[in-house]
C-alpha positions as CSV (number, residue, x, y, z in Angstrom):
1,M,19.6,-5.9,40.1
2,G,21.7,-6.0,43.1
3,R,24.6,-8.2,43.4
4,I,25.3,-10.3,46.6
5,L,27.7,-12.8,47.5
6,Y,26.5,-15.6,48.8
7,V,28.7,-18.0,51.6
8,P,26.0,-20.5,52.3
9,L,26.1,-23.1,54.8
10,D,26.5,-26.2,52.2
11,D,25.2,-27.0,49.0
12,R,22.3,-28.9,49.5
13,P,19.6,-27.6,47.2
14,V,17.8,-25.8,50.5
15,N,21.2,-23.6,50.6
16,T,22.1,-23.1,47.7
17,D,19.9,-23.5,44.6
18,D,16.5,-22.5,46.5
19,V,18.4,-19.3,47.9
20,I,19.7,-18.5,44.1
21,M,16.2,-18.7,42.8
22,Q,14.5,-16.6,45.5
23,G,17.2,-13.6,44.6
24,K,16.0,-14.0,41.1
25,S,12.5,-13.6,42.7
26,A,13.4,-10.8,44.1
27,G,15.9,-9.2,41.3
28,I,19.2,-9.9,42.5
29,E,21.8,-12.1,41.2
30,V,23.2,-13.9,43.9
31,I,27.1,-15.4,43.4
32,T,28.8,-18.3,45.2
33,P,31.5,-20.5,45.4
34,N,32.5,-22.8,42.5
35,T,30.6,-25.8,43.2
36,A,33.9,-27.5,44.6
37,S,34.8,-25.3,46.9
38,I,31.2,-25.6,49.1
39,R,31.0,-29.5,48.2
40,N,29.6,-31.4,51.1
41,R,29.3,-35.3,51.0
42,L,28.9,-37.8,53.3
43,D,31.8,-40.9,53.7
44,S,32.6,-42.3,50.3
45,Q,34.2,-45.9,51.6
46,L,33.3,-48.7,53.7
47,L,34.7,-51.6,55.6
48,A,32.4,-54.8,55.5
49,C,32.4,-58.1,57.2
50,G,29.9,-60.3,55.1
51,S,26.5,-58.5,54.9
52,S,27.5,-56.1,57.9
53,I,29.4,-52.9,57.5
54,T,32.2,-52.1,60.3
55,S,33.6,-49.1,59.1
56,T,32.9,-46.1,56.9
57,Y,35.7,-43.3,55.9
58,S,36.8,-40.5,53.3
59,P,34.0,-37.6,53.4
60,T,33.7,-34.4,51.3
61,F,34.0,-30.9,53.5
62,G,34.0,-27.3,51.9
63,N,37.6,-25.8,51.4
64,P,37.8,-22.2,53.6
65,A,40.8,-21.2,51.9
66,D,38.8,-21.2,48.9
67,I,36.1,-19.4,50.3
68,R,38.1,-16.6,52.1
69,Q,39.6,-16.3,48.5
70,F,36.5,-16.0,46.6
71,I,35.1,-13.5,49.0
72,V,38.0,-11.2,48.8
73,N,38.1,-11.2,44.7
74,H,34.3,-10.4,44.7
75,A,34.6,-7.8,47.1
76,D,34.6,-4.9,45.0
77,S,31.8,-5.7,42.9
78,V,29.0,-7.0,45.0
79,D,26.7,-4.7,46.9
80,G,26.7,-6.7,50.2
81,F,27.5,-10.1,51.7
82,I,25.7,-13.4,53.3
83,I,28.4,-15.0,54.5
84,S,27.9,-18.9,56.9
85,I,30.5,-19.2,59.5
86,D,30.1,-22.9,59.4
87,M,31.1,-22.7,55.6
88,L,34.3,-20.3,55.9
89,V,35.5,-21.9,58.9
90,Y,34.4,-25.8,59.0
91,G,33.9,-26.0,54.9
92,G,30.0,-26.8,56.0
93,L,27.3,-27.7,58.7
94,I,29.2,-31.3,58.8
95,G,32.2,-30.1,58.9
96,S,32.0,-27.9,62.1
97,R,30.2,-31.2,63.6
98,R,33.6,-33.2,63.2
99,L,34.3,-34.9,66.5
100,R,38.1,-33.4,67.4
101,P,41.0,-35.1,69.5
102,T,41.0,-31.3,71.3
103,S,39.2,-28.3,71.3
104,G,41.8,-25.9,70.5
105,G,43.7,-23.4,72.8
106,T,42.3,-20.9,75.3
107,Y,39.6,-18.4,74.0
108,P,40.6,-15.9,72.5
109,H,43.9,-17.9,70.6
110,Y,42.4,-21.5,70.1
111,D,43.0,-21.7,66.5
112,S,45.1,-19.4,65.1
113,T,43.6,-20.6,61.4
114,V,40.1,-20.3,62.2
115,T,40.4,-16.7,63.4
116,G,42.7,-15.4,60.9
117,L,39.3,-17.0,58.7
118,L,37.1,-14.7,60.4
119,D,39.2,-11.9,60.5
120,T,38.8,-11.5,56.9
121,L,35.3,-9.9,57.6
122,K,37.5,-7.2,59.1
123,Q,39.1,-6.5,56.2
124,I,36.7,-6.9,54.1
125,K,34.9,-3.7,56.1
126,Q,37.8,-1.9,56.5
127,R,38.0,-1.8,52.9
128,Y,34.2,-1.7,52.0
129,P,32.6,0.4,55.4
130,H,29.3,1.0,53.4
131,K,28.2,-2.6,52.3
132,P,26.6,-4.4,54.7
133,I,27.7,-8.0,56.3
134,Y,25.2,-10.1,57.0
135,V,26.0,-13.5,58.8
136,L,24.7,-16.5,60.1
137,D,26.1,-19.2,62.6
138,T,25.0,-22.2,64.3
139,V,25.3,-23.5,67.5
140,M,26.1,-26.9,67.6
141,R,23.5,-29.9,67.6
142,L,23.2,-32.7,69.7
143,A,23.3,-35.4,67.9
144,T,26.7,-36.5,65.6
145,T,26.7,-37.4,61.9
146,P,25.5,-40.4,60.7
147,F,28.0,-41.7,58.2
148,V,31.3,-38.8,58.7
149,E,34.6,-40.1,59.4
150,S,32.7,-43.8,61.0
151,E,29.8,-42.2,62.9
152,T,26.6,-44.6,63.1
153,S,23.1,-43.9,63.1
154,D,23.4,-46.1,66.7
155,S,25.9,-43.1,67.1
156,Y,23.6,-40.3,66.2
157,S,20.4,-42.0,68.3
158,E,22.6,-42.2,71.3
159,S,24.1,-38.7,71.0
160,R,20.5,-36.9,70.8
161,S,19.7,-39.2,73.7
162,F,22.7,-38.3,75.7
163,M,23.2,-34.9,75.1
164,Q,19.3,-34.2,75.5
165,Q,20.0,-34.8,79.2
166,T,19.8,-31.6,81.7
167,R,23.3,-30.5,82.4
168,K,24.4,-28.3,85.5
169,T,23.5,-24.8,84.8
170,E,26.7,-22.4,84.1
171,T,26.3,-18.8,83.0
172,E,30.4,-18.5,82.7
173,F,31.9,-19.2,79.2
174,E,35.0,-21.4,80.8
175,P,32.3,-23.5,83.3
176,I,30.1,-23.5,80.3
177,L,33.1,-25.5,78.7
178,N,34.1,-27.7,81.2
179,G,31.1,-28.7,82.4
180,Y,29.6,-30.5,79.2
181,D,29.7,-33.5,81.3
182,L,27.7,-32.8,84.3
183,R,25.1,-33.9,86.0
184,P,22.4,-31.3,87.5
185,D,24.3,-32.4,90.7
186,G,27.6,-32.0,89.4
187,T,28.5,-35.6,88.9
188,A,29.8,-36.9,85.2
189,F,28.2,-39.0,82.8
190,G,28.2,-42.4,81.8
191,D,30.3,-43.2,79.2
192,P,28.3,-43.8,75.9
193,V,28.2,-47.0,74.0
194,H,28.6,-45.3,69.9
195,F,30.5,-42.4,70.3
196,N,33.4,-40.9,72.1
197,K,31.9,-38.6,74.4
198,E,35.3,-36.7,74.5
199,Q,35.8,-36.3,71.1
200,Y,32.1,-35.1,71.0
201,Y,32.9,-32.2,73.8
202,H,35.9,-31.3,71.9
203,A,34.0,-30.4,68.9
204,R,31.6,-28.5,70.6
205,R,34.2,-26.4,73.1
206,H,36.0,-25.7,69.7
207,K,32.4,-24.3,67.8
208,F,31.2,-22.8,71.1
209,K,34.4,-20.7,71.0
210,T,34.0,-19.8,67.6
211,N,30.8,-18.5,68.4
212,R,32.1,-16.5,70.9
213,Y,34.3,-15.0,68.7
214,V,31.6,-14.3,66.3
215,L,29.6,-12.5,68.8
216,E,32.8,-10.6,70.6
217,Q,35.2,-9.8,67.9
218,L,32.5,-9.1,64.9
219,A,29.2,-8.5,66.2
220,K,30.2,-6.2,69.0
221,Q,33.1,-4.6,67.2
222,Q,30.2,-3.6,64.2
223,V,32.1,-5.4,61.8
224,I,29.5,-7.0,60.8
225,D,26.0,-5.6,60.6
226,F,24.0,-8.0,61.2
227,L,24.1,-11.5,63.0
228,A,21.5,-14.7,62.6
229,I,22.3,-17.2,64.6
230,G,20.3,-20.7,64.3
231,V,20.3,-23.5,66.9
232,D,20.4,-26.7,65.1
233,D,18.1,-29.6,65.7
234,A,17.4,-28.4,69.4
235,S,15.6,-29.7,72.4
236,T,14.7,-27.7,75.6
237,E,16.7,-28.9,77.7
238,G,20.3,-30.4,77.4
239,V,23.8,-29.8,76.5
240,Q,22.8,-26.6,74.2
241,M,21.4,-24.5,77.0
242,N,23.9,-22.9,78.8
243,E,25.2,-22.4,75.6
244,I,22.0,-20.4,74.2
245,N,21.1,-18.9,77.3
246,W,25.3,-16.9,77.2
247,I,24.6,-16.1,74.1
248,E,21.3,-14.5,74.6
249,A,22.8,-12.7,77.7
250,R,25.7,-11.6,75.3
251,I,23.7,-9.8,72.9
252,N,21.7,-8.1,76.1
253,E,25.2,-7.2,77.3
254,W,27.3,-6.4,74.1
255,L,24.9,-5.6,71.3
256,D,22.0,-3.9,73.4
257,G,19.7,-6.2,73.3
258,T,16.6,-7.1,75.2
259,N,15.5,-10.8,76.0
260,G,18.5,-11.8,74.3
261,Q,17.3,-10.3,71.0
262,N,18.2,-7.7,68.8
263,R,16.0,-7.2,65.8
264,E,19.0,-4.5,64.4
265,R,22.0,-6.2,65.2
266,A,21.2,-10.2,66.1
267,I,18.6,-13.0,66.4
268,I,19.1,-16.7,68.0
269,L,16.7,-19.1,66.9
270,P,16.0,-22.4,66.5
271,D,17.0,-23.2,62.3
272,A,20.0,-23.1,60.6
273,D,18.7,-24.2,56.9
274,G,16.5,-21.1,56.6
275,L,18.5,-18.9,57.7
276,G,19.9,-18.2,54.0
277,H,16.4,-17.0,52.5
278,C,15.8,-14.9,55.7
279,L,19.0,-12.8,55.3
280,L,18.8,-12.6,51.9
281,A,14.8,-11.0,52.5
282,R,16.8,-8.6,54.8
283,M,19.7,-7.7,51.9
284,V,16.8,-7.5,49.2
285,N,14.9,-5.1,51.8
286,H,18.5,-2.8,52.4
287,L,18.6,-2.8,48.9
288,Q,15.0,-2.1,47.3
289,H,14.1,0.3,50.0
290,G,15.5,0.0,53.4
291,S,13.1,2.5,54.8
292,S,10.2,0.0,54.4
293,T,9.6,-2.0,57.5
294,P,6.7,-4.5,56.4
295,R,4.1,-5.5,58.7
296,F,2.9,-9.5,59.3
297,Q,0.8,-10.5,61.4
298,T,-0.1,-14.6,62.0
299,R,-3.7,-16.2,61.7
300,Y,-3.8,-20.1,63.0
301,Y,-5.5,-22.9,61.9
302,G,-5.7,-25.0,64.4
303,P,-3.8,-24.8,68.0
304,H,-2.0,-21.3,68.1
305,G,1.9,-21.5,67.9
306,S,2.7,-20.2,71.5
307,T,1.0,-23.9,72.6
308,I,3.3,-25.8,70.2
309,I,7.0,-26.6,70.4
310,N,8.8,-28.4,67.7
311,P,10.0,-31.9,68.8
312,Y,13.5,-30.5,67.6
313,E,13.7,-27.1,68.6
314,Y,13.5,-24.9,71.8
315,M,11.0,-22.1,71.0
316,N,7.4,-22.3,70.8
317,I,6.0,-21.4,66.9
318,E,5.3,-17.9,67.7
319,D,7.8,-16.8,68.8
320,N,10.1,-18.7,66.3
321,I,7.7,-16.6,63.7
322,R,8.1,-13.5,65.4
323,H,12.4,-13.4,65.0
324,H,12.4,-15.0,61.5
325,V,10.1,-11.8,60.9
326,E,12.8,-9.7,62.5
327,I,15.7,-11.3,61.0
328,T,14.0,-10.1,57.6
329,G,14.2,-6.4,58.5
330,G,10.1,-7.6,58.6
331,D,7.9,-6.2,62.0
332,Y,5.9,-8.3,63.8
333,V,1.9,-7.4,65.1
334,T,-0.6,-9.0,66.9
335,S,-3.3,-6.2,66.2
336,G,-3.5,-3.3,64.3
337,P,-3.4,-2.8,60.5
338,Y,-0.6,-4.8,58.5
339,D,0.5,-5.5,55.6
340,I,1.4,-9.8,54.9
341,E,-0.8,-12.3,56.6
342,I,0.9,-15.4,57.7
343,I,-1.6,-18.4,57.4
344,S,-0.1,-21.2,59.8
345,I,-1.8,-23.9,59.6
346,T,-1.5,-26.5,63.0
347,S,-4.2,-28.7,62.4
348,S,-5.2,-30.5,59.3
349,A,-9.2,-30.4,60.3
350,E,-8.7,-26.9,59.4
351,A,-6.9,-27.2,56.6
352,E,-10.1,-26.0,54.0
353,N,-10.7,-23.1,56.3
354,A,-7.0,-22.1,56.2
355,A,-7.4,-22.2,52.2
356,R,-10.8,-20.5,51.9
357,R,-9.4,-17.4,53.6
358,M,-5.8,-17.6,51.6
359,A,-8.4,-17.5,49.1
360,A,-10.1,-14.8,50.4
361,N,-6.8,-12.5,51.0
362,G,-6.5,-12.7,47.4
363,K,-9.9,-12.0,45.8
364,K,-9.1,-8.9,48.1
365,Q,-5.4,-8.6,47.4
366,L,-3.7,-9.2,51.1
367,P,-0.1,-10.3,50.3
368,T,-0.2,-14.1,51.9
369,I,2.4,-16.6,53.3
370,V,1.1,-20.5,54.1
371,I,3.4,-22.4,56.5
372,D,2.1,-26.1,56.9
373,F,3.2,-26.9,60.6
374,V,0.9,-30.6,60.5
375,G,3.7,-32.4,58.3
376,A,6.3,-33.9,60.7
377,G,8.7,-33.7,57.8
378,P,7.1,-33.5,54.6
379,A,3.8,-31.7,53.5
380,D,0.9,-33.2,54.9
381,P,-1.8,-34.4,52.5
382,T,-4.8,-33.1,53.8
383,V,-3.3,-29.7,53.9
384,T,-1.8,-30.0,50.7
385,H,-4.4,-31.5,48.7
386,S,-6.8,-28.0,50.4
387,L,-4.4,-25.7,49.0
388,L,-3.9,-27.1,45.2
389,A,-7.7,-27.3,45.0
390,T,-7.8,-23.2,45.2
391,P,-6.0,-21.5,42.3
392,F,-5.5,-19.2,44.7
393,T,-2.6,-20.8,46.1
394,G,-0.8,-19.4,42.7
395,R,-0.2,-15.6,43.7
396,I,0.9,-16.6,47.5
397,L,4.4,-14.8,48.1
398,G,5.9,-17.7,50.1
399,Y,5.1,-21.6,51.3
400,S,6.7,-24.2,52.8
401,G,6.3,-27.5,54.5
402,W,9.4,-29.2,54.8
403,N,11.6,-30.6,58.1
404,T,11.8,-28.6,61.4
405,A,9.3,-25.4,62.5
406,G,12.1,-23.7,62.3
407,N,13.1,-24.8,58.7
408,K,9.7,-24.0,57.5
409,I,9.4,-20.5,58.9
410,G,12.8,-19.6,57.4
411,I,11.7,-20.6,53.9
412,A,8.8,-19.5,54.0
413,V,9.1,-15.9,55.5
414,G,12.6,-15.4,53.5
415,M,10.8,-16.1,50.3
416,G,7.9,-14.0,51.5
417,Q,9.6,-11.1,52.6
418,A,11.8,-10.5,49.6
419,R,9.0,-11.0,46.9
420,Y,6.8,-8.6,48.5
421,D,9.9,-5.8,48.7
422,F,10.3,-6.5,45.1
423,L,6.8,-6.2,43.8
424,K,6.7,-2.8,45.3
425,S,9.1,-1.5,44.4
426,E,10.2,-2.4,41.0
427,T,8.9,-1.1,37.4
428,E,11.1,-2.2,34.8
429,A,9.3,-4.6,32.6
430,E,11.9,-7.2,32.0
431,A,12.7,-7.1,35.4
432,L,9.3,-8.0,36.4
433,N,9.4,-11.0,33.9
434,I,12.1,-12.7,34.8
435,A,11.3,-12.4,38.6
436,V,7.5,-13.7,38.7
437,N,9.2,-16.5,36.3
438,A,11.7,-17.1,38.8
439,H,8.7,-16.8,41.9
440,G,6.5,-19.1,40.3
441,S,9.2,-22.0,39.7
442,L,10.2,-21.5,43.2
443,L,6.7,-21.8,44.5
444,F,5.9,-24.6,42.6
445,K,9.4,-26.4,43.5
446,R,7.8,-26.0,47.0
447,F,5.0,-28.1,46.6
448,L,6.6,-30.9,44.3
449,K,9.3,-31.1,46.8
450,D,7.7,-30.6,50.3
451,Y,4.8,-33.3,49.3
452,Y,5.2,-35.1,46.1
453,Y,9.1,-36.3,46.7
454,K,9.2,-36.4,50.4
455,R,5.7,-37.2,51.2
456,E,4.7,-40.1,48.1
457,T,8.1,-40.4,46.1
458,I,10.7,-41.1,49.1
459,G,9.1,-43.9,50.1
460,D,9.6,-45.9,47.4
461,I,13.2,-45.1,46.7
462,R,13.8,-45.9,51.0
463,A,11.9,-49.7,50.0
464,I,14.1,-50.4,46.6
465,S,16.7,-49.1,48.3
466,A,16.4,-51.5,51.1
467,E,15.5,-54.6,49.0
468,R,18.5,-54.1,46.8
469,S,21.0,-53.4,49.4
470,A,23.4,-56.3,50.5
471,Y,24.3,-54.9,54.1
472,T,22.1,-55.6,57.1
473,N,23.2,-53.5,59.9
474,V,22.4,-49.8,57.7
475,A,19.6,-48.0,56.4
476,P,21.0,-48.0,53.0
477,D,18.8,-44.8,51.6
478,Q,21.1,-42.9,54.5
479,N,24.5,-43.4,51.8
480,M,22.7,-45.4,48.9
481,L,26.1,-44.7,46.6
482,L,28.1,-46.5,49.5
483,F,25.8,-49.1,50.2
484,N,23.6,-50.0,46.9
485,T,25.3,-51.4,43.9
486,S,26.1,-48.6,40.9
487,S,23.6,-50.5,38.5
488,D,21.0,-50.0,41.6
489,Y,21.9,-46.7,42.4
490,L,21.2,-45.5,38.6
491,Q,17.7,-47.5,38.8
492,L,16.8,-45.7,41.6
493,T,17.8,-42.3,40.0
494,A,15.9,-43.7,36.9
495,V,12.3,-44.2,39.6
496,L,13.2,-40.9,41.0
497,R,13.6,-39.2,37.5
498,E,9.9,-41.5,36.2
499,Q,8.1,-40.2,39.6
500,M,9.3,-36.1,39.6
501,Q,7.9,-36.3,35.8
502,A,4.7,-38.1,36.5
503,Y,4.1,-36.0,39.7
504,T,4.9,-32.6,37.4
505,S,2.6,-32.8,35.4
506,T,-0.1,-33.6,38.2
507,L,0.8,-30.6,40.2
508,A,0.7,-28.7,36.9
509,A,-2.9,-29.7,36.1
510,E,-3.8,-28.5,39.8
511,P,-6.3,-25.4,40.1
512,A,-3.5,-24.0,42.1
513,F,-0.9,-23.9,38.9
514,C,-3.6,-24.5,36.1
515,A,-5.3,-21.2,34.6
516,S,-4.4,-19.5,38.0
517,Y,-2.3,-16.2,37.9
518,N,0.6,-14.6,40.6
519,I,1.4,-11.4,41.4
520,R,3.7,-9.6,38.5
521,Q,3.4,-6.3,40.5
522,I,2.0,-4.4,43.7
523,N,1.5,-1.1,42.6
524,G,-0.4,0.8,45.7
525,S,-2.9,-0.9,46.2
526,S,-3.9,-3.0,43.3
527,W,-2.1,-6.3,41.6
528,N,-0.8,-7.3,38.3
529,L,-1.4,-10.6,37.3
530,S,0.0,-12.4,35.5
531,A,-1.0,-16.3,33.8
532,Y,0.6,-19.8,34.7
533,R,1.4,-20.8,30.8
534,S,3.6,-23.8,31.6
535,A,5.8,-25.8,33.6
536,S,8.5,-28.6,33.0
537,L,11.0,-30.3,34.7
538,A,14.1,-31.5,32.4
539,Y,14.7,-35.4,33.0
540,G,17.9,-35.7,33.8
541,N,17.5,-32.5,36.4
542,P,16.2,-34.6,39.5
543,E,19.2,-36.7,41.4
544,F,20.1,-37.2,45.1
545,S,22.0,-34.3,45.5
546,W,24.4,-36.2,48.6
547,G,24.1,-40.0,47.6
548,R,21.1,-39.9,50.2
549,A,17.1,-40.0,49.8
550,F,16.7,-37.4,52.1
551,E,17.7,-34.3,49.7
552,I,17.4,-34.0,46.0
553,T,18.4,-31.8,43.2
554,L,14.8,-30.5,42.2
555,N,14.6,-27.4,40.1
556,P,11.8,-27.5,37.4
557,T,10.7,-24.7,35.1
558,V,7.5,-22.5,35.0
559,T,6.5,-20.3,32.7
560,L,3.8,-16.8,32.9
561,G,3.2,-14.4,31.0
């Protein structure tokens, strides 16, 4: 079993628990910093006047000094590194968006603390030149983070709309930094009501300087072996576009890229929470049998992905899939032979046809990944029930129906590619047993969370939270630890646990996981299968990870044999 040091984007389950479990499904031990070092939380204190909240404060961010020490302390005992720049430098994704009073000094001497942390990777590469270092970085999103250092939902909405407006086109680094507030005609924008645009621009400048440092001082100098840049919550227009175009040009100029991408050195695309999954898949490919390049092909059920751009993205689905596959080390093909089929469902009217195709692939032993693009956030009911109605869903390599198109692609493709590499290369019985249980558990979780929580249960949680809150000017489910009483929060947690217990039983009885099989090993052109035996969820496991309804900890255990 390989051993990988992983510094996640933050401690949300999608970035920690799921990647660790994905590692187990592919025979990889994933070690992460201790929970205190990567802990991220929204504001924990408030000020109110009657039924109105006037301010919130006291969030929690990760500890970059601890992260650096963790990397140094464990570098000798691991086979490779996957490191989030946001966590290493800013203490996590929300830390990288913190509004700032200044943007630091002139690049490259803009922040000695930050560059010192980044230069840790130079030290690691010098000591261990043959150990791969994969890095994930993000282009700062358009919106502020509500309920972090007094920012509000109004601030989020206004900032996203404000930053979506088209800016003056700039191609050079300094003019981009100085042009965030310029309309296409060169005049300045007005002042927003709910957030401080100058502090926002300072945060953006600081983050863009970090983006450049990673590209120029680390990727260009071959300190890191691969760089995945995620454009977080994006748009086809707005303040990000000059940054995206500049980064693509530098990938071409500094990293021998074409059209802003280089599958061997750096990829930029719309995603954040799926990047850890894809980089782990790339690492599995490298450690298992790095000469393999699985070929992926997509079959659409509904409109073709080239015609669809998600509202929170700037790239169409087809290109987004292609570049996610390239992050994993796979090869995306549109014709000819291929090894893995991605069934992309873009219309609920085609759900049954998609399920039939998936079943046909299972019968002829063609490895398959399924992505539900229909549900705008949670999984779509029609798609989900069509998939669960066939036992062949139990043997797909990857699946997701959660959040943006980029998130769905990254999670499903990363999950599938890592699993495929393992299934083709592993022969040891105990390792195969551990991995098939891990994969079965992760696949079961995707349906339990993406549909039964995000579609069925979250509405009840939000309704109860709103009914019990004493405050009228916030959506209380966005920070239930703060906006609901302790006793109400306990009741909300009890409702969550009761419903997840019930839905675990419901899901376990579906044909997809009842009297069904998972792939235990791929031996040449044939599959060895393991039967699903049981599925359970510890009663105390589900909890609101960040004290809000949007995400939960959820770790079911599935046993096969």
